[in-house]
C-alpha positions as CSV (number, residue, x, y, z in Angstrom):
1,X,189.0,61.5,52.3
2,X,192.3,63.1,52.7
3,X,190.8,66.3,51.0
4,X,187.9,66.2,53.8
5,X,190.5,65.7,56.5
6,X,192.4,68.6,55.1
7,X,189.7,71.0,55.0
8,X,188.7,70.1,58.5
9,X,192.4,71.0,59.6
10,X,192.3,74.2,57.9
11,X,189.2,74.8,59.5
12,X,190.4,73.9,62.9
13,X,193.5,76.2,62.5
14,X,191.2,79.0,61.3
15,X,189.0,79.0,64.4
16,X,192.1,78.7,66.8
17,X,193.2,81.9,65.2
18,X,190.1,83.8,65.8
19,X,189.7,82.4,69.6
20,X,193.3,83.4,70.1
21,X,192.9,86.9,68.7
22,X,189.5,87.2,70.8
23,X,191.2,86.4,73.9
24,X,194.2,88.5,73.3
25,X,191.8,91.7,72.9
26,X,190.0,90.7,76.3
27,X,193.4,90.8,78.3
28,X,194.4,94.0,76.6
29,X,191.1,95.4,77.7
30,X,191.0,94.2,81.0
31,X,194.9,95.5,81.3
32,X,193.5,99.0,80.2
33,X,190.8,99.1,82.4
34,X,193.1,98.0,85.6
35,X,195.6,100.6,85.0
36,X,192.6,103.4,84.9
37,X,191.1,102.1,88.2
38,X,194.4,101.7,90.3
39,X,196.3,104.8,89.3
40,X,196.3,108.4,88.0
41,X,198.0,109.7,84.9
42,X,201.1,112.3,85.0
43,X,200.4,115.3,82.3
44,X,202.7,117.8,84.1
45,X,206.4,118.2,84.5
46,X,208.6,120.0,87.3
47,X,209.8,122.6,84.4
48,X,206.2,123.5,83.6
49,X,205.1,124.0,87.2
50,X,208.1,126.0,88.0
51,X,207.1,128.5,84.8
52,X,203.7,128.6,85.8
53,X,204.5,129.7,89.1
54,X,207.0,132.3,87.9
55,X,204.1,133.7,85.6
56,X,201.5,133.5,88.4
57,X,199.2,131.1,86.7
58,X,199.0,128.7,89.8
59,X,195.9,129.6,92.2
60,X,195.9,126.7,94.3
61,X,197.9,123.8,95.0
62,X,197.2,120.5,97.0
63,X,199.7,118.1,98.4
64,X,199.3,114.2,99.0
65,X,202.5,112.9,100.6
66,X,203.1,109.0,100.8
67,X,203.8,108.0,104.3
68,X,206.4,105.4,103.9
69,X,208.8,107.6,101.3
70,X,209.4,111.4,101.0
71,X,207.4,111.1,97.5
72,X,204.0,112.5,96.9
73,X,201.6,113.9,94.4
74,X,200.9,117.5,94.0
75,X,197.8,118.7,92.2
76,X,197.9,122.2,90.6
77,X,194.8,124.2,89.7
78,X,195.8,127.2,87.0
79,X,193.8,130.2,86.3
80,X,192.7,129.0,82.8
81,X,190.6,126.2,85.1
82,X,192.9,123.4,84.2
83,X,194.0,120.9,86.9
84,X,197.6,119.3,86.5
85,X,199.1,116.4,88.4
86,X,202.6,116.0,89.2
87,X,204.5,113.1,90.8
88,X,207.8,114.6,93.3
89,X,210.5,113.0,94.5
90,X,210.6,115.3,97.7
91,X,207.3,116.5,99.0
92,X,208.9,118.9,101.6
93,X,210.9,120.6,99.2
94,X,208.0,121.3,97.0
95,X,205.8,122.4,99.7
96,X,208.5,125.0,100.8
97,X,208.8,126.3,97.1
98,X,205.2,126.5,96.9
99,X,204.9,128.8,100.2
100,X,207.6,130.8,98.7
101,X,205.6,131.8,95.8
102,X,203.2,133.0,98.0
103,X,200.7,129.9,98.0
104,X,199.0,128.0,100.8
105,X,199.1,124.4,99.7
106,X,196.4,121.9,101.2
107,X,197.8,118.6,102.5
108,X,195.8,115.3,102.1
109,X,196.5,111.8,102.1
110,X,197.4,110.0,99.2
111,X,194.9,107.6,97.9
112,X,195.5,104.1,99.0
113,X,195.7,101.3,96.4
114,X,192.6,99.2,96.2
115,X,193.4,95.5,97.6
116,X,190.6,93.9,95.4
117,X,192.0,95.5,92.0
118,X,195.7,94.7,93.2
119,X,195.2,91.4,94.4
120,X,191.8,89.8,93.8
121,X,191.0,91.2,90.4
122,X,194.3,89.9,88.4
123,X,193.7,86.2,89.7
124,X,190.2,86.3,88.4
125,X,191.1,87.9,85.3
126,X,193.3,84.8,84.5
127,X,190.9,82.2,85.6
128,X,187.9,83.7,83.4
129,X,190.4,84.0,80.3
130,X,191.7,80.2,81.0
131,X,188.0,79.1,81.2
132,X,187.3,80.7,78.2
133,X,190.0,79.3,76.4
134,X,189.3,75.9,77.4
135,X,185.6,76.1,76.4
136,X,186.5,77.2,72.9
137,X,189.0,74.6,72.5
138,X,187.0,71.8,73.8
139,X,184.3,72.9,71.5
140,X,186.8,73.1,68.6
141,X,188.1,69.8,69.0
142,X,185.1,67.8,69.9
143,X,184.8,67.2,65.9
144,X,181.4,66.4,64.0
145,X,181.1,70.2,62.6
146,X,180.4,71.5,66.1
147,X,178.0,68.8,66.9
148,X,179.4,68.3,70.2
149,X,179.7,72.3,71.5
150,X,176.8,71.7,73.9
151,X,177.7,74.1,76.2
152,X,178.2,77.1,73.4
153,X,175.0,76.4,71.5
154,X,172.0,74.2,72.6
155,X,170.4,73.9,69.3
156,X,173.6,72.3,67.6
157,X,173.3,68.9,66.1
158,X,174.6,65.9,68.4
159,X,175.5,63.7,65.4
160,X,178.9,61.8,65.4
161,X,181.1,62.3,62.4
162,X,183.2,59.5,61.6
163,X,186.0,59.7,58.9
164,X,187.6,56.7,59.2
165,X,185.3,53.7,59.2
166,X,186.8,50.3,59.6
167,X,184.0,48.3,59.4
168,X,183.1,46.8,56.0
169,X,180.8,44.3,54.3
170,X,183.1,41.5,54.9
171,X,182.1,42.0,58.8
172,X,178.6,41.6,58.1
173,X,177.7,38.0,58.0
174,X,174.2,36.1,56.9
175,X,172.5,39.3,55.4
176,X,173.6,38.3,51.7
177,X,170.4,39.8,49.9
178,X,170.5,42.9,51.9
179,X,173.9,43.4,51.1
180,X,173.3,43.0,47.5
181,X,170.6,45.9,47.8
182,X,172.7,48.1,49.2
183,X,175.8,47.7,46.5
184,X,173.9,50.3,44.5
185,X,174.3,53.0,47.2
186,X,177.8,52.1,47.6
187,X,178.8,52.4,44.0
188,X,176.7,55.5,43.5
189,X,178.8,57.0,46.3
190,X,182.0,55.8,44.7
191,X,181.2,56.6,40.9
192,X,178.2,59.2,40.8
193,X,179.2,60.1,37.4
194,X,178.3,56.7,36.0
195,X,174.6,57.3,37.3
196,X,174.2,60.9,36.5
197,X,175.1,60.3,33.1
198,X,172.0,57.9,32.1
199,X,169.6,60.4,34.2
200,X,169.5,58.1,37.1
201,X,168.7,59.7,40.6
202,X,170.3,57.9,43.6
203,X,167.8,57.2,46.5
204,X,167.8,60.2,48.9
205,X,167.0,57.5,51.9
206,X,167.1,53.9,52.8
207,X,165.0,52.9,55.4
208,X,166.3,49.5,57.1
209,X,163.7,47.7,59.1
210,X,163.6,44.7,61.0
211,X,163.4,43.1,64.7
212,X,165.7,43.9,66.9
213,X,169.2,42.7,66.7
214,X,169.3,41.6,63.2
215,X,172.0,44.0,62.3
216,X,170.6,47.2,60.8
217,X,173.4,49.6,62.5
218,X,175.9,47.2,61.4
219,X,174.6,47.3,57.9
220,X,174.6,51.1,58.0
221,X,178.3,51.2,59.2
222,X,179.3,48.9,56.6
223,X,177.9,50.9,53.8
224,X,180.0,54.2,55.1
225,X,183.0,51.9,55.5
226,X,182.9,50.4,52.1
227,X,182.2,53.5,50.2
228,X,185.0,55.5,52.1
229,X,182.7,58.6,52.8
230,X,182.1,60.8,55.6
231,X,179.5,59.1,58.1
232,X,177.1,61.2,60.5
233,X,175.4,59.0,63.1
234,X,172.7,60.1,65.6
235,X,169.4,58.5,67.5
236,X,166.2,59.7,66.8
237,X,165.9,60.8,70.6
238,X,168.7,63.0,70.1
239,X,166.6,65.6,68.3
240,X,163.8,65.7,70.8
241,X,164.0,68.0,73.8
242,X,161.7,69.6,76.4
243,X,162.5,72.8,74.8
244,X,160.3,74.0,71.9
245,X,162.3,74.2,68.5
246,X,165.7,72.7,69.8
247,X,164.9,69.5,67.7
248,X,164.1,71.6,64.7
249,X,167.4,73.6,65.2
250,X,169.5,70.3,65.4
251,X,167.7,68.8,62.2
252,X,168.9,72.1,60.2
253,X,172.4,71.9,62.0
254,X,172.8,68.4,60.9
255,X,172.0,68.7,57.3
256,X,174.0,72.0,57.0
257,X,177.3,69.8,58.4
258,X,176.2,67.1,56.0
259,X,176.3,69.5,53.0
260,X,179.8,70.7,53.8
261,X,181.1,66.9,54.0
262,X,179.1,65.8,50.7
263,X,179.0,63.2,49.3
264,X,178.3,61.6,52.8
265,X,176.0,59.4,54.8
266,X,173.5,60.1,57.7
267,X,172.3,57.5,59.8
268,X,169.6,57.9,62.2
269,X,169.1,55.1,64.5
270,X,165.5,54.5,65.9
271,X,163.9,56.8,63.7
272,X,160.5,55.9,65.3
273,X,161.4,58.1,68.2
274,X,161.4,61.5,66.0
275,X,159.2,60.2,63.0
276,X,156.4,58.7,64.5
277,X,152.8,59.5,62.9
278,X,151.6,62.9,63.4
279,X,148.2,63.8,65.0
280,X,148.5,60.8,67.4
281,X,149.9,62.6,70.5
282,X,148.4,64.5,73.2
283,X,150.2,67.9,72.4
284,X,148.5,68.4,69.0
285,X,150.4,70.1,66.1
286,X,152.4,72.1,68.9
287,X,154.2,69.0,69.9
288,X,158.0,69.4,69.7
289,X,158.4,66.2,68.5
290,X,156.1,66.9,65.1
291,X,158.0,70.0,64.7
292,X,161.0,68.1,64.4
293,X,159.6,65.9,62.1
294,X,158.2,68.8,59.8
295,X,161.9,70.0,59.8
296,X,163.3,66.6,58.7
297,X,160.6,65.9,56.1
298,X,161.7,69.5,54.4
299,X,165.4,68.6,54.8
300,X,165.1,65.3,53.2
301,X,162.7,66.6,50.3
302,X,161.7,70.1,50.5
303,X,162.6,73.4,48.4
304,X,166.1,73.0,49.5
305,X,168.8,70.8,47.6
306,X,170.8,68.3,49.6
307,X,172.7,66.6,46.9
308,X,175.3,63.9,47.7
309,X,173.7,63.2,51.3
310,X,171.9,59.9,51.6
311,X,170.1,59.3,54.6
312,X,169.9,55.7,56.4
313,X,167.6,55.1,59.0
314,X,166.9,52.0,61.2
315,X,163.7,51.1,63.1
316,X,162.0,47.8,64.3
317,X,158.4,49.8,64.2
318,X,157.7,50.7,60.5
319,X,154.2,50.6,60.9
320,X,154.2,53.6,63.4
321,X,156.2,56.0,61.0
322,X,154.6,59.0,59.4
323,X,153.3,58.2,56.0
324,X,154.9,61.2,54.6
325,X,158.6,60.2,55.5
326,X,157.9,56.9,53.9
327,X,156.9,58.1,50.2
328,X,159.4,58.1,47.2
329,X,161.6,60.9,47.4
330,X,162.4,60.7,51.0
331,X,162.8,57.0,51.7
332,X,163.0,55.6,48.3
333,X,164.3,52.2,49.5
334,X,162.8,49.8,52.1
335,X,165.0,47.1,53.0
336,X,163.7,44.3,55.5
337,X,166.5,42.9,57.6
338,X,165.3,39.4,58.4
339,X,166.4,37.0,61.0
340,X,169.1,34.7,59.5
341,X,168.4,31.5,57.9
342,X,170.6,28.3,58.9
343,X,173.5,29.2,56.4
344,X,173.6,32.8,57.8
345,X,173.4,31.7,61.5
346,X,176.2,29.5,60.4
347,X,178.3,32.4,59.0
348,X,177.1,34.8,62.1
349,X,178.4,31.9,64.5
350,X,181.8,31.9,62.6
351,X,182.4,35.6,63.1
352,X,181.3,35.4,66.8
353,X,183.4,32.3,67.5
354,X,186.5,33.8,65.5
355,X,188.3,34.9,68.7
356,X,187.1,32.1,71.1
357,X,189.1,28.6,71.3
358,X,186.5,25.9,70.5
359,X,186.8,22.3,71.8
360,X,186.8,19.6,69.1
361,X,183.4,18.3,70.0
362,X,182.0,21.7,69.2
363,X,179.6,21.5,66.0
364,X,178.7,24.8,64.5
365,X,176.6,23.5,62.0
366,X,174.4,21.6,64.5
367,X,174.0,24.9,66.3
368,X,173.1,26.6,63.3
369,X,170.4,24.2,62.8
370,X,169.1,24.1,66.3
371,X,169.0,27.9,66.7
372,X,165.8,28.6,64.4
373,X,164.5,32.2,64.9
374,X,168.0,33.6,66.4
375,X,169.0,37.0,65.4
376,X,172.8,38.0,65.3
377,X,172.4,39.5,68.4
378,X,171.0,36.2,70.0
379,X,173.7,34.3,68.4
380,X,176.4,36.8,69.5
381,X,174.9,36.6,73.3
382,X,174.9,32.8,72.6
383,X,178.7,32.3,72.2
384,X,179.5,34.8,75.0
385,X,177.6,33.3,77.5
386,X,179.2,29.9,76.5
387,X,182.7,31.5,76.9
388,X,181.9,33.1,80.1
389,X,180.6,29.5,81.3
390,X,183.6,27.9,80.2
391,X,186.0,30.8,82.0
392,X,183.9,30.1,85.1
393,X,185.1,26.7,85.1
394,X,188.7,27.6,84.6
395,X,189.0,26.5,81.1
396,X,190.8,28.1,78.2
397,X,188.6,26.6,75.7
398,X,184.5,26.4,74.8
399,X,182.9,23.0,74.8
400,X,179.6,21.9,73.2
401,X,178.3,21.3,76.6
402,X,178.9,25.0,77.6
403,X,177.0,26.2,74.6
404,X,174.2,23.7,75.4
405,X,173.9,25.5,78.9
406,X,174.0,28.8,77.3
407,X,171.2,27.6,75.0
408,X,169.0,27.0,77.9
409,X,169.9,30.3,79.7
410,X,169.2,32.2,76.6
411,X,166.0,30.9,75.9
412,X,164.6,30.0,79.1
413,X,166.5,31.6,81.8
414,X,169.0,30.7,84.7
415,X,168.1,27.5,86.5
416,X,167.3,28.1,90.2
417,X,168.6,24.7,91.4
418,X,168.9,26.0,95.2
419,X,165.2,26.8,95.3
420,X,163.4,24.5,97.8
421,X,159.9,22.8,96.4
422,X,158.0,20.4,98.1
423,X,157.6,16.8,96.8
424,X,154.0,17.6,95.9
425,X,154.8,20.4,93.6
426,X,157.9,18.6,92.2
427,X,155.1,15.6,91.3
428,X,152.7,18.2,90.0
429,X,155.4,19.8,88.0
430,X,156.8,16.6,86.4
431,X,153.4,15.5,85.1
432,X,152.8,19.1,83.8
433,X,156.1,19.1,81.7
434,X,155.5,15.6,80.8
435,X,152.0,16.4,79.1
436,X,153.8,19.2,77.0
437,X,156.6,17.0,76.1
438,X,154.2,14.0,74.9
439,X,152.4,16.5,72.4
440,X,155.8,17.9,71.1
441,X,156.9,14.3,70.4
442,X,153.4,13.2,69.1
443,X,152.5,16.2,66.9
444,X,154.5,16.4,63.4
445,X,154.6,20.0,63.2
446,X,155.7,21.4,66.4
447,X,158.5,18.9,67.9
448,X,161.0,17.5,68.7
449,X,161.7,17.9,72.3
450,X,165.0,19.2,73.3
451,X,165.2,19.3,77.0
452,X,162.3,18.6,79.6
453,X,163.2,20.0,83.3
454,X,161.5,20.6,86.6
455,X,164.2,23.0,87.8
456,X,162.8,26.3,88.3
457,X,163.8,29.2,86.2
458,X,164.6,33.1,86.7
459,X,161.4,33.7,84.7
460,X,159.3,32.3,87.8
461,X,158.7,28.8,86.0
462,X,158.4,25.7,88.0
463,X,159.9,24.1,85.0
464,X,160.1,24.1,81.4
465,X,159.9,21.6,78.1
466,X,162.2,23.5,75.3
467,X,161.1,22.2,71.7
468,X,164.2,21.8,69.0
469,X,162.8,23.3,65.6
470,X,165.1,21.8,62.8
471,X,163.7,23.8,60.1
472,X,163.3,27.5,59.1
473,X,159.5,28.5,58.2
474,X,158.4,31.4,56.4
475,X,155.0,31.3,57.2
476,X,152.7,29.5,59.8
477,X,149.9,26.8,58.5
478,X,146.4,26.6,60.1
479,X,147.5,23.1,61.2
480,X,150.5,24.1,62.9
481,X,148.9,27.0,64.8
482,X,146.2,24.3,66.1
483,X,149.1,22.0,67.3
484,X,150.9,24.8,68.9
485,X,147.3,25.7,71.1
486,X,147.6,21.7,71.9
487,X,150.8,21.8,73.2
488,X,150.1,24.8,75.5
489,X,147.3,22.9,76.8
490,X,149.2,19.7,77.5
491,X,150.4,20.6,80.9
492,X,146.7,21.6,82.0
493,X,145.4,18.4,80.9
494,X,148.1,15.9,82.4
495,X,147.3,17.5,85.9
496,X,143.7,17.0,85.1
497,X,144.2,13.5,84.3
498,X,146.5,12.2,87.0
499,X,145.3,14.6,89.7
500,X,141.9,15.2,89.2
501,X,142.5,18.9,90.1
502,X,144.3,21.9,88.6
503,X,146.6,24.5,89.3
504,X,147.7,28.2,88.4
505,X,150.9,26.7,87.1
506,X,149.3,27.0,83.5
507,X,148.4,30.6,83.1
508,X,150.7,31.6,81.0
509,X,150.1,28.7,78.7
510,X,146.5,29.4,78.6
511,X,147.6,33.0,77.8
512,X,149.5,32.0,74.8
513,X,147.2,29.5,73.4
514,X,144.4,32.2,73.8
515,X,146.3,34.8,72.1
516,X,147.2,32.3,69.0
517,X,143.4,31.4,68.6
518,X,142.3,35.1,68.7
519,X,144.8,36.0,66.1
520,X,143.7,33.0,63.8
521,X,140.3,34.5,63.9
522,X,140.7,38.4,63.4
523,X,143.9,38.6,61.8
524,X,144.5,35.4,59.5
525,X,140.9,34.8,58.5
526,X,141.3,31.0,59.5
527,X,137.7,30.6,60.9
528,X,134.8,29.3,59.0
529,X,132.1,31.2,60.8
530,X,133.7,34.6,60.8
531,X,135.1,34.3,57.4
532,X,137.9,35.7,55.6
533,X,138.0,39.5,57.1
534,X,140.6,41.0,59.4
535,X,139.1,42.7,62.5
536,X,142.5,43.0,64.3
537,X,143.0,46.5,66.1
538,X,146.3,45.9,67.6
539,X,148.0,48.1,65.2
540,X,146.7,51.3,66.7
541,X,147.4,50.8,70.3
542,X,150.6,52.7,70.4
543,X,148.9,56.0,69.6
544,X,147.2,57.1,72.7
545,X,145.4,60.5,71.3
546,X,143.9,58.4,68.4
547,X,142.8,55.4,70.7
548,X,140.9,57.8,72.9
549,X,138.3,58.8,69.7
550,X,139.1,55.4,67.9
551,X,135.8,53.8,66.9
552,X,136.0,49.8,66.3
553,X,136.3,48.4,62.9
554,X,133.3,45.8,63.9
555,X,130.0,45.7,66.0
556,X,129.2,44.5,69.3
557,X,127.7,41.6,67.8
558,X,130.7,40.6,65.6
559,X,132.9,40.7,69.0
560,X,130.6,38.3,70.6
561,X,131.1,36.1,67.6
562,X,135.0,36.5,67.6
563,X,134.7,35.4,71.3
564,X,132.3,32.5,70.6
565,X,134.9,31.2,67.8
566,X,137.9,31.6,70.0
567,X,136.5,29.5,72.8
568,X,135.5,26.8,70.1
569,X,138.9,26.9,68.8
570,X,140.4,26.3,72.3
571,X,137.7,23.9,73.2
572,X,138.2,21.6,70.2
573,X,142.0,21.8,70.7
574,X,141.6,20.6,74.5
575,X,139.7,17.6,73.7
576,X,141.7,16.4,70.9
577,X,145.1,16.9,73.3
578,X,143.4,15.3,76.1
579,X,142.8,12.2,73.9
580,X,146.4,12.1,72.9
581,X,147.7,12.5,76.3
582,X,145.0,9.8,77.6
583,X,146.4,7.4,74.8
584,X,149.9,8.0,75.9
585,X,149.2,7.7,79.8
586,X,152.0,4.9,80.1
587,X,154.4,7.3,78.7
588,X,153.2,10.1,81.2
589,X,153.8,8.2,84.0
590,X,157.2,7.1,82.8
591,X,158.3,10.5,82.0
592,X,157.1,12.0,85.2
593,X,158.9,9.3,87.4
594,X,162.3,9.7,84.8
595,X,162.0,13.6,85.9
596,X,161.5,13.2,89.5
597,X,164.8,11.0,89.6
598,X,166.9,13.0,87.3
599,X,165.2,16.6,87.5
600,X,166.1,17.2,83.7
601,X,166.1,14.9,80.7
602,X,167.6,15.1,77.1
603,X,166.0,14.4,73.6
604,X,167.6,11.0,73.7
605,X,166.5,9.9,77.0
606,X,163.0,11.4,76.3
607,X,162.5,9.6,73.0
608,X,163.8,6.3,74.4
609,X,160.7,5.9,76.5
610,X,158.5,5.6,72.9
611,X,161.0,2.8,71.7
612,X,158.8,-0.1,73.0
613,X,155.5,1.6,72.9
614,X,154.7,1.9,69.2
615,X,152.0,4.5,69.7
616,X,151.1,7.0,67.1
617,X,148.6,9.8,67.0
618,X,148.1,10.0,63.1
619,X,144.4,9.3,63.4
620,X,143.6,11.7,66.4
621,X,145.4,14.5,64.5
622,X,143.7,14.0,60.7
623,X,140.5,16.3,61.9
624,X,143.1,19.3,63.0
């Protein structure tokens, strides 16, 4: 690292000397031009004039006196055709001498000084030189191998070079397996000879894929910090411009800079912005983005040799990347960065609560168990919202209640307690949410209930029922997906049973239920009538150019069968959910009444409604 810094400092000094010499040369050139424009050269002496006058060599003389002083200029024309200029201190005496020699000198005004050249030009010269010097120094001091010299070269790379990266793997929590996979990259950067001795080739590229907020960028920084190597970071969108050829030029410049600092890491965040599958846009092969991708493919594994350069890239849309960039030799490793499990969430919560004073009632273990599906960014946001809530209440510590309120705010949205709602709408909402809550409680794979509320939220909902997943699940079962459909329909069913009417409040629930049912049929092969065949075409929706001429993978007859099967699934779940709610109608009334009184009830209050009932729905869900 010290050697790299020394090399950069030497380059800076060398470039500074070049800039200084260029500026000095410009100043001398301007001064010479200024001198030539504002005056005349003296190439004649008084003695030479006297000698020529005595020899009769002078045929004509022109005198230009100065109005303010007795001085002046005498222009003498000789027989040989030459013209000589002489400055004299006494122009009148010179005139008498010329007349005495038989000459009749002409008298003309002396040339006036150019006010622009004497007053404005020097100021402009200083300003131009100063601006030029500032631009040169700014381009030199911006670092990154010239990546920030945008004013001087539009095609230069915009990558930012980091030499002192303080982030290490200790700062990354909850990604144990991912860190173990990346240990090989770190070891190679530290000891490349150990691998080359046995003929091993280090992966040229590592693709980090995963949902937003899982820690892909943080992992890339930690690798560079652990290996103590130069780290170039750039976003995929920084390559693409409206001008043709700029993106490809920036790719070339980026790898040229990386070669000077090898071994190093080049990190491209959101690579899907530049590496999207070719032939799917409206611009065809002349699309600027595709030219940039072609150059990136060549730099990663083409005729050129980029030894010691490891390319890290991050994306959450690996399905739309071009197949050429995913092959071995370019991105040899594909590491999936998943949402953390309960152990990882506990570690992440520890990292994000390190600088936050916590009250004694805060239980991070419980928070980790109740935040299944949260990413690292979600957990950081949860703890930050809790700290903000504590500060708003003028407390210097965070309580469990702050985290609970933040959990609702992050998951559902801010509650709109000031919104005025009629009693009728409150009653409808109370029964609607009670219908959801009963199914969450009775069905074995979708509960338990965390909070039931009839307070409107910032997402436009009149109320909400928040479940509390108590365990992490790697996959979904058919039974659980059917139960989720039943829960989504619970609100509409409760409205129908109690009011013998329905509202538009269940529109989002119906949409969710339909989406789950259609995926069961077309994607997961969970339909006996359709069979174990994938009919899902959603993967190509992002490609407008391809979709224009895209033929469906199934016939219109199959489309009709899919719609029929989805309808049957929804209808079956609706009937079973209605039977369960009808069986628990007493609980439905109790829950709605409690909601109208308190507006929000927690898990303990809701489950207490079932204590004396002793009802079960096991017989009703056996057929699911």
